[in-house]
DSSP file (Angstrom, degrees, kcal/mol; ACC not computed):
  #  RESIDUE AA STRUCTURE BP1 BP2  ACC     N-H-->O    O-->H-N    N-H-->O    O-->H-N    TCO  KAPPA ALPHA  PHI   PSI    X-CA   Y-CA   Z-CA
    1    1 A M              0   0    0      0, 0.0    12,-3.2     0, 0.0     2,-0.5   0.000 360.0 360.0 360.0 134.4  -13.7   34.7   72.3
    2    2 A K  E     -A   12   0A   0     10,-0.2     2,-0.6     8,-0.0    10,-0.2  -0.845 360.0-164.4 -98.5 129.1  -10.0   34.5   71.8
    3    3 A I  E     -A   11   0A   0      8,-3.2     8,-2.6    -2,-0.5     2,-0.3  -0.943  12.9-145.8-114.9 108.5   -7.9   37.4   73.1
    4    4 A D  E     +A   10   0A   0     -2,-0.6     6,-0.2     6,-0.2     3,-0.1  -0.583  21.3 175.7 -75.6 130.9   -4.4   37.5   71.7
    5    5 A I        -     0   0    0      4,-2.1     2,-0.2     1,-0.4     5,-0.2   0.816  68.0 -35.2 -98.3 -48.1   -1.7   38.7   74.1
    6    6 A D  S    S-     0   0    0      3,-1.8    -1,-0.4     0, 0.0     0, 0.0  -0.787  83.3 -65.6-153.3-162.4    1.3   38.1   71.8
    7    7 A S  S    S+     0   0    0     -2,-0.2     3,-0.1     1,-0.2    -3,-0.0   0.626 131.4  28.7 -73.8 -10.8    2.4   35.7   69.2
    8    8 A V  S    S+     0   0    0      1,-0.2    15,-3.2    14,-0.1     2,-0.3   0.763 113.1  55.7-115.2 -43.4    2.6   32.8   71.7
    9    9 A F  E     + B   0  22A   0     13,-0.2    -4,-2.1    11,-0.0    -3,-1.8  -0.709  54.7 159.9-102.2 146.2    0.1   33.5   74.5
   10   10 A F  E     -AB   4  21A   0     11,-2.3    11,-3.1    -2,-0.3     2,-0.4  -0.974  29.9-128.6-153.4 165.1   -3.6   34.0   74.3
   11   11 A V  E     -AB   3  20A   0     -8,-2.6    -8,-3.2    -2,-0.3     2,-0.5  -0.974  11.5-152.2-120.1 130.0   -6.7   33.9   76.5
   12   12 A D  E     -AB   2  19A   0      7,-2.6     7,-3.0    -2,-0.4     2,-0.5  -0.896  16.4-162.3 -96.8 126.9   -9.9   32.0   75.6
   13   13 A R  E     + B   0  18A   0    -12,-3.2     2,-0.2    -2,-0.5     5,-0.2  -0.932  17.3 160.7-112.6 131.8  -13.0   33.6   77.3
   14   14 A D        -     0   0    0      3,-2.2    -2,-0.0    -2,-0.5     0, 0.0  -0.644  58.8 -77.6-129.2-167.4  -16.3   31.8   77.6
   15   15 A D  S    S+     0   0    0     -2,-0.2     3,-0.1     1,-0.2    -2,-0.0   0.656 126.5  37.8 -68.8 -14.3  -19.3   32.2   79.8
   16   16 A F  S    S-     0   0    0      1,-0.3     2,-0.3    25,-0.0    -1,-0.2   0.778 119.3 -21.8-110.0 -33.9  -17.6   30.6   82.8
   17   17 A C        -     0   0    0      2,-0.0    -3,-2.2    -5,-0.0     2,-0.5  -0.958  55.6 -95.9-164.1 177.1  -13.9   31.7   82.8
   18   18 A Y  E     -BC  13  41A   0     23,-3.1    23,-3.2    -2,-0.3     2,-0.6  -0.957  34.3-157.4-108.6 127.6  -10.8   32.9   81.2
   19   19 A T  E     -BC  12  40A   0     -7,-3.0    -7,-2.6    -2,-0.5     2,-0.5  -0.934   6.8-146.0-112.4 117.8   -8.4   30.2   80.1
   20   20 A L  E     +BC  11  39A   0     19,-1.9    18,-3.2    -2,-0.6    19,-0.8  -0.712  27.6 178.2 -83.4 124.8   -4.7   31.1   79.6
   21   21 A K  E     -BC  10  37A   0    -11,-3.1   -11,-2.3    -2,-0.5     2,-0.4  -0.905  22.7-149.0-130.1 156.0   -3.1   29.2   76.7
   22   22 A E  E     -BC   9  36A   0     14,-2.3    14,-2.7    -2,-0.3     2,-0.3  -0.989  21.6-127.3-124.2 129.9    0.2   28.9   75.0
   23   23 A S  E     - C   0  35A   0    -15,-3.2    12,-0.2    -2,-0.4    10,-0.0  -0.588  13.8-164.1 -74.8 133.9    0.6   28.1   71.3
   24   24 A T  E     -     0   0A   0     10,-1.9    -1,-0.1    -2,-0.3    11,-0.1   0.584  35.7-122.8 -92.2 -11.7    3.0   25.2   70.8
   25   25 A G  E    S+     0   0A   0      9,-0.4     2,-0.3     1,-0.3    10,-0.1   0.574  77.4 109.8  79.4   8.7    3.4   25.9   67.1
   26   26 A K  E     - C   0  34A   0      8,-0.6     8,-2.8     0, 0.0     2,-0.3  -0.778  53.2-152.4-115.3 159.4    2.3   22.3   66.4
   27   27 A V  E     - C   0  33A   0     -2,-0.3     6,-0.2     6,-0.3     2,-0.0  -0.946  17.1-122.7-127.7 152.0   -0.9   20.9   64.8
   28   28 A D    >   -     0   0    0      4,-2.6     3,-2.1    -2,-0.3     6,-0.0  -0.201  45.0 -85.0 -82.7-178.0   -2.6   17.5   65.3
   29   29 A K  T 3  S+     0   0    0      1,-0.3    -1,-0.1     2,-0.1    -2,-0.0   0.702 130.2  53.8 -64.5 -19.1   -3.3   15.1   62.5
   30   30 A D  T 3  S-     0   0    0      2,-0.1    -1,-0.3     0, 0.0     0, 0.0   0.414 121.3-105.6 -93.7   1.0   -6.6   16.9   61.8
   31   31 A G  S <  S+     0   0    0     -3,-2.1     2,-0.3     1,-0.3    -2,-0.1   0.560  72.4 143.0  88.0   8.5   -4.9   20.2   61.4
   32   32 A N        -     0   0    0      1,-0.1    -4,-2.6    -5,-0.0    -1,-0.3  -0.634  57.5-105.9 -84.1 139.8   -6.0   21.7   64.7
   33   33 A E  E     -C   27   0A   0     -2,-0.3     2,-0.5    -6,-0.2    -6,-0.3  -0.384  28.6-137.1 -63.8 136.1   -3.6   23.9   66.7
   34   34 A I  E     -C   26   0A   0     -8,-2.8   -10,-1.9    -2,-0.1    -8,-0.6  -0.861  29.2-179.8 -96.8 126.8   -2.1   22.2   69.7
   35   35 A T  E     -C   23   0A   0     -2,-0.5     2,-0.5   -12,-0.2   -12,-0.2  -0.847  27.0-130.1-124.7 160.7   -2.0   24.4   72.8
   36   36 A K  E     -C   22   0A   0    -14,-2.7   -14,-2.3    -2,-0.3     2,-0.4  -0.960  22.7-141.2-109.9 124.0   -0.8   24.2   76.4
   37   37 A T  E     -C   21   0A   0     -2,-0.5   -16,-0.2   -16,-0.2     3,-0.1  -0.728  17.2-176.4 -87.6 129.8   -3.3   25.3   79.0
   38   38 A H  E     -     0   0A   0    -18,-3.2     2,-0.2    -2,-0.4   -17,-0.2   0.470  58.2 -51.8-104.4  -5.4   -1.8   27.2   81.9
   39   39 A G  E     -C   20   0A   0    -19,-0.8   -19,-1.9     2,-0.0     2,-0.4  -0.771  43.7 -99.2 151.4 166.1   -4.9   27.6   84.0
   40   40 A Y  E     -C   19   0A   0     -2,-0.2     2,-0.3   -21,-0.2   -21,-0.2  -0.960  39.3-173.9-117.6 131.3   -8.5   28.7   84.4
   41   41 A F  E     -C   18   0A   0    -23,-3.2   -23,-3.1    -2,-0.4     3,-0.1  -0.914  33.6-134.9-133.2 151.8   -9.3   32.1   85.9
   42   42 A K  S    S+     0   0    0     -2,-0.3     2,-0.3   -25,-0.2    -1,-0.1   0.690  91.5  15.4 -79.5 -17.5  -12.3   34.1   87.0
   43   43 A N  S  > S-     0   0    0    -25,-0.1     4,-1.5     1,-0.1     3,-0.2  -0.970  77.4-109.3-150.6 166.1  -11.1   37.3   85.4
   44   44 A L  H  > S+     0   0    0     47,-0.5     4,-2.4    -2,-0.3     5,-0.2   0.850 113.2  60.9 -65.8 -35.8   -8.5   38.6   82.9
   45   45 A S  H  > S+     0   0    0     46,-0.4     4,-1.9     1,-0.2    -1,-0.2   0.907 104.3  48.9 -59.4 -42.4   -6.4   40.2   85.6
   46   46 A S  H  > S+     0   0    0      2,-0.2     4,-1.7     1,-0.2    -1,-0.2   0.891 110.2  51.2 -65.4 -39.6   -5.8   36.9   87.3
   47   47 A A  H  X S+     0   0    0     -4,-1.5     4,-2.0     1,-0.2    -1,-0.2   0.899 109.6  50.6 -63.2 -40.1   -4.8   35.3   84.0
   48   48 A M  H  X S+     0   0    0     -4,-2.4     4,-1.8     1,-0.2    -2,-0.2   0.852 106.5  54.1 -68.6 -33.7   -2.4   38.1   83.3
   49   49 A M  H  X S+     0   0    0     -4,-1.9     4,-1.4     2,-0.2    -1,-0.2   0.869 107.9  50.4 -67.9 -35.0   -0.8   37.7   86.7
   50   50 A K  H  X S+     0   0    0     -4,-1.7     4,-2.2     1,-0.2    -2,-0.2   0.912 107.4  53.9 -65.2 -41.5   -0.2   34.0   85.9
   51   51 A L  H  X S+     0   0    0     -4,-2.0     4,-2.9     1,-0.2     5,-0.3   0.871 102.2  59.6 -59.4 -36.9    1.4   35.0   82.6
   52   52 A R  H  X S+     0   0    0     -4,-1.8     4,-2.1     1,-0.2    -1,-0.2   0.917 107.3  44.8 -56.5 -45.7    3.7   37.3   84.6
   53   53 A V  H  X S+     0   0    0     -4,-1.4     4,-2.1    -3,-0.2    -1,-0.2   0.902 113.0  50.9 -67.9 -41.8    5.0   34.3   86.6
   54   54 A I  H  X S+     0   0    0     -4,-2.2     4,-2.1     1,-0.2    -2,-0.2   0.944 112.4  45.7 -61.5 -48.5    5.4   32.1   83.4
   55   55 A R  H  X S+     0   0    0     -4,-2.9     4,-1.5     1,-0.2    -1,-0.2   0.887 111.3  52.1 -64.6 -39.1    7.3   34.8   81.6
   56   56 A A  H  < S+     0   0    0     -4,-2.1     4,-0.5    -5,-0.3    -1,-0.2   0.895 110.8  48.7 -64.0 -38.6    9.6   35.5   84.5
   57   57 A S  H  < S+     0   0    0     -4,-2.1     3,-0.5     1,-0.2    -2,-0.2   0.869 114.9  44.3 -68.6 -36.5   10.4   31.8   84.8
   58   58 A K  H  < S+     0   0    0     -4,-2.1    -1,-0.2     1,-0.2    -2,-0.2   0.665 100.8  69.1 -82.0 -16.5   11.1   31.5   81.1
   59   59 A S  S  < S+     0   0    0     -4,-1.5    -1,-0.2    -5,-0.2    -2,-0.2   0.638  93.3  61.0 -81.0 -12.4   13.2   34.6   80.8
   60   60 A V  S    S-     0   0    0     -3,-0.5    -1,-0.1    -4,-0.5     5,-0.0  -0.952  84.5-135.5-117.1 114.5   16.1   33.2   82.9
   61   61 A P        +     0   0    0      0, 0.0     2,-0.1     0, 0.0    -2,-0.1  -0.268  65.5  39.9 -67.1 154.2   17.8   30.2   81.4
   62   62 A G  S    S-     0   0    0      1,-0.1    -2,-0.1     3,-0.0     3,-0.1  -0.162  84.9 -96.6  95.1 168.5   18.6   27.3   83.7
   63   63 A E  S    S+     0   0    0      1,-0.2     2,-0.5    -2,-0.1    -1,-0.1   0.771 101.9  53.3 -97.0 -29.1   16.8   25.6   86.6
   64   64 A A        +     0   0    0     -3,-0.1    -1,-0.2     0, 0.0     0, 0.0  -0.936  62.5 163.4-114.6 124.4   18.3   27.3   89.6
   65   65 A I        -     0   0    0     -2,-0.5     2,-0.1    -3,-0.1    -3,-0.0  -0.947  43.3 -94.2-132.9 155.4   18.4   31.1   89.9
   66   66 A P     >  -     0   0    0      0, 0.0     4,-1.9     0, 0.0     3,-0.4  -0.398  33.3-122.5 -66.1 146.4   18.9   33.5   92.8
   67   67 A L  H  > S+     0   0    0      1,-0.2     4,-2.6     2,-0.2     5,-0.2   0.879 110.9  57.4 -57.0 -41.3   15.8   34.7   94.4
   68   68 A A  H  > S+     0   0    0      1,-0.2     4,-2.0     2,-0.2    -1,-0.2   0.882 106.8  48.6 -60.8 -38.7   16.7   38.4   93.8
   69   69 A L  H  > S+     0   0    0     -3,-0.4     4,-2.1     2,-0.2    -1,-0.2   0.894 110.7  50.5 -68.8 -39.6   16.9   37.7   90.1
   70   70 A Y  H  X S+     0   0    0     -4,-1.9     4,-2.3     2,-0.2    -2,-0.2   0.922 110.7  48.9 -63.6 -43.6   13.6   36.0   90.0
   71   71 A I  H  X S+     0   0    0     -4,-2.6     4,-2.4     1,-0.2    -2,-0.2   0.892 109.3  53.3 -62.9 -39.8   12.0   38.9   91.9
   72   72 A E  H  X S+     0   0    0     -4,-2.0     4,-2.1    -5,-0.2    -1,-0.2   0.909 109.4  48.5 -60.8 -42.1   13.5   41.3   89.4
   73   73 A Q  H  X S+     0   0    0     -4,-2.1     4,-2.5     2,-0.2    -2,-0.2   0.893 109.5  52.5 -66.2 -39.8   12.1   39.3   86.5
   74   74 A L  H  X S+     0   0    0     -4,-2.3     4,-2.4     2,-0.2    -2,-0.2   0.914 109.0  50.1 -60.8 -42.8    8.6   39.3   88.2
   75   75 A R  H  X S+     0   0    0     -4,-2.4     4,-2.2     2,-0.2    -2,-0.2   0.912 110.5  49.6 -62.6 -42.4    8.8   43.1   88.6
   76   76 A K  H  X S+     0   0    0     -4,-2.1     4,-2.2     1,-0.2    -2,-0.2   0.927 112.3  47.1 -63.1 -44.7    9.7   43.5   84.9
   77   77 A Q  H  X S+     0   0    0     -4,-2.5     4,-2.4     1,-0.2    -1,-0.2   0.873 109.0  55.2 -65.8 -36.1    6.8   41.2   83.8
   78   78 A T  H  X S+     0   0    0     -4,-2.4     4,-2.4     2,-0.2    -1,-0.2   0.923 108.8  47.7 -61.8 -44.0    4.4   43.1   86.1
   79   79 A E  H  X S+     0   0    0     -4,-2.2     4,-2.1     2,-0.2    -2,-0.2   0.909 111.2  50.8 -63.5 -42.1    5.3   46.4   84.4
   80   80 A D  H  X S+     0   0    0     -4,-2.2     4,-1.9     1,-0.2    -2,-0.2   0.903 111.8  47.4 -61.2 -41.7    4.9   44.9   81.0
   81   81 A I  H  X S+     0   0    0     -4,-2.4     4,-2.6     2,-0.2    -2,-0.2   0.889 108.6  54.2 -69.3 -39.1    1.5   43.5   81.9
   82   82 A K  H  X S+     0   0    0     -4,-2.4     4,-1.2     1,-0.2    -1,-0.2   0.912 109.0  49.2 -60.1 -41.5    0.4   46.9   83.4
   83   83 A K  H  < S+     0   0    0     -4,-2.1     3,-0.3     1,-0.2    -1,-0.2   0.908 112.2  48.5 -62.6 -42.0    1.3   48.6   80.1
   84   84 A F  H  < S+     0   0    0     -4,-1.9    -2,-0.2     1,-0.2    -1,-0.2   0.895 112.8  47.5 -63.9 -40.7   -0.7   45.9   78.2
   85   85 A M  H >< S+     0   0    0     -4,-2.6     3,-2.3    -5,-0.1    -1,-0.2   0.646  83.0 115.4 -79.7 -16.3   -3.7   46.3   80.4
   86   86 A Q  T 3< S+     0   0    0     -4,-1.2     3,-0.1    -3,-0.3    -3,-0.0  -0.303  85.1  13.4 -57.5 131.8   -3.8   50.2   80.3
   87   87 A G  T 3  S+     0   0    0      1,-0.3     2,-0.4    -2,-0.0    -1,-0.3   0.296  99.9 117.2  86.6 -11.1   -6.9   51.4   78.7
   88   88 A L    <   -     0   0    0     -3,-2.3     2,-0.7    -4,-0.0    -1,-0.3  -0.720  63.7-133.4 -89.3 139.2   -8.6   48.0   78.8
   89   89 A E        -     0   0    0     -2,-0.4     2,-0.5    -3,-0.1    -3,-0.0  -0.835  28.6-165.0 -88.7 119.9  -11.8   47.6   80.8
   90   90 A V        -     0   0    0     -2,-0.7     2,-0.3    -5,-0.0   -47,-0.0  -0.914  15.5-132.1-113.8 129.3  -11.4   44.5   82.8
   91   91 A E              0   0    0     -2,-0.5   -47,-0.5     1,-0.1   -46,-0.4  -0.590 360.0 360.0 -75.4 135.6  -14.2   42.6   84.5
   92   92 A E              0   0    0     -2,-0.3    -1,-0.1   -49,-0.1   -49,-0.1   0.385 360.0 360.0-102.6 360.0  -13.4   41.7   88.1
């Protein structure tokens, strides 16, 4: 089952795990979507926490940032994910 998070990120769920993926916007020679896998998780909450780190890292341009700014971005992403998860029943 595919769970869309936004226009770029989604989670594939199967009988064994939740796989966090990112759409690259590209297709292979057979017309299949090319995705980047960011990890395999035992529950949706863990996948969303990984997404928090990815988004915080991508939200600040450049390679070196102050720790305080990175923590601020993590907090913002955590709040966004909490809003997304509200009302969802999540298996632990």
